[in-house]
C-alpha positions in Angstrom: 71.4 183.3 65.3 75.0 183.7 64.4 76.7 180.8 62.7 80.1 181.8 64.2 78.7 181.7 67.8 77.0 178.3 67.3 80.0 176.6 65.6 81.6 175.5 68.8 78.4 174.0 70.1 77.7 172.2 66.9 81.3 170.8 66.9 80.9 169.6 70.5 77.6 167.9 69.7 79.1 166.3 66.6 82.1 165.0 68.6 79.8 163.7 71.4 77.5 161.9 69.0 80.5 160.4 67.2 81.9 159.1 70.5 78.5 157.7 71.5 78.2 155.8 68.1 81.7 154.4 68.7 80.7 153.2 72.2 77.3 151.8 71.4 78.1 150.3 68.0 75.0 152.1 66.6 75.0 153.9 63.2 73.5 157.2 64.4 73.2 159.1 67.7 71.0 161.9 69.0 72.2 164.3 71.7 69.1 166.4 72.2 67.4 164.8 75.3 68.0 165.9 78.8 68.4 162.6 80.7 68.3 158.9 80.4 64.7 158.5 81.7 63.2 160.8 79.1 65.4 159.3 76.4 64.0 155.9 77.3 60.4 157.2 77.4 60.9 158.8 73.9 62.4 155.6 72.6 59.4 153.6 73.8 57.0 156.0 72.1 59.0 155.8 68.9 59.0 151.9 69.0 55.2 151.9 69.6 54.7 154.3 66.6 57.0 152.3 64.3 55.5 148.9 65.2 51.9 150.3 65.6 51.5 148.4 68.8 51.2 149.7 72.4 52.6 146.9 74.7 56.2 147.3 76.0 58.0 144.7 78.2 60.4 146.1 80.8 62.6 144.8 83.6 60.9 145.4 87.0 64.4 146.2 88.3 64.4 149.7 86.6 64.8 152.4 89.2 61.6 154.0 90.6 62.4 157.4 89.2 62.7 156.0 85.7 59.5 154.0 86.1 57.7 157.3 87.2 58.9 159.1 84.0 57.8 156.2 81.8 54.4 156.1 83.5 54.0 159.9 83.0 54.9 159.6 79.3 52.7 156.6 78.6 49.4 157.7 80.3 48.2 159.9 77.5 49.6 157.8 74.7 47.8 154.6 75.4 51.1 152.7 76.0 50.9 149.6 78.2 54.0 149.0 80.3 54.4 145.5 81.5 57.2 144.9 84.0 58.9 141.5 84.0 60.3 140.0 87.2 63.9 139.4 88.0 65.6 136.2 89.3 67.2 135.6 92.7 70.5 136.5 91.0 69.1 140.0 90.1 68.9 139.5 86.4 65.9 139.5 84.1 63.8 136.4 84.3 64.3 134.8 80.9 61.3 132.5 81.2 59.0 135.4 82.0 60.3 137.2 78.9 59.6 134.2 76.8 56.1 134.0 78.2 55.5 137.7 77.7 56.5 137.7 74.1 53.8 137.9 71.5 53.0 139.6 68.2 51.4 142.4 70.2 54.7 143.5 71.8 56.1 146.7 70.3 59.4 146.7 72.3 61.4 145.0 74.9 63.6 147.1 77.2 66.8 145.8 78.8 69.1 147.6 81.2 72.8 146.9 81.0 74.2 146.8 83.6 70.9 146.7 85.5 70.0 148.6 88.6 71.5 145.9 90.8 74.8 146.2 88.9 74.3 142.8 87.4 75.3 142.0 83.8 72.4 140.7 81.7 72.8 138.1 79.0 72.0 140.5 76.3 72.7 138.1 73.4 70.2 135.6 74.8 67.6 138.3 75.3 68.2 139.7 71.8 67.8 136.2 70.4 64.3 135.9 72.0 63.3 139.4 71.0 64.4 139.0 67.4 62.0 136.0 67.0 59.2 138.5 67.1 58.4 141.8 65.4 59.3 143.7 68.6 62.1 146.2 68.8 64.9 145.9 71.4 65.7 149.0 73.4 68.9 148.9 75.4 69.2 151.3 78.4 72.9 151.4 78.9 75.5 153.1 81.1 77.9 154.6 78.6 81.0 154.3 80.7 80.4 150.5 81.0 80.6 150.1 77.3 84.3 150.3 77.5 84.1 146.7 78.9 80.7 145.3 78.0 79.4 144.4 74.6 77.8 147.4 72.9 74.1 147.4 72.0 75.0 147.3 68.3 76.9 144.1 68.7 74.0 142.2 70.2 71.4 143.6 67.9 69.6 146.3 69.8 67.4 148.5 67.6 67.6 151.5 69.9 70.2 152.4 72.6 69.6 155.1 75.2 71.3 156.0 78.4 72.2 158.6 81.0 74.9 160.8 79.8 75.7 162.3 83.3 78.5 159.9 83.9 80.2 161.2 80.7 80.4 164.8 82.0 80.4 166.8 85.2 79.5 165.2 88.5 76.0 165.9 89.8 
């Protein structure tokens, strides 16, 4: 380890985290996970540990590759993933969310914009979630936050996303 060699990397990470805090409206940011799917999985495990519960409500419109990662992470951790349906308009079914809410829910995940490119009513979803002890996890596209309300504004407890769009193309 040489501090002089690492200084540029540390500066870049600091600048990235500062930019992410600005975009998301969150107080702190982490830059140590590889992709959005693993960041979401880790946030779910964190929410379950904090709330000491194992039920997580998610939109069924999450991409299959993300659902596969979440399934892999949750198997050995006794985390129950319950997927909520979406409406004909392609947004989260609010009535299904209301019915799914209970004191046993550790977290509710929303995707903004969602897989279909639709904009969720995050303020309404947050209002429902905040009536319970559950944490709200926002899975966001960072570039979209230049136009959409940031997770910190609608009260998300945790915000995660795929950083690929912020860097080099795939």
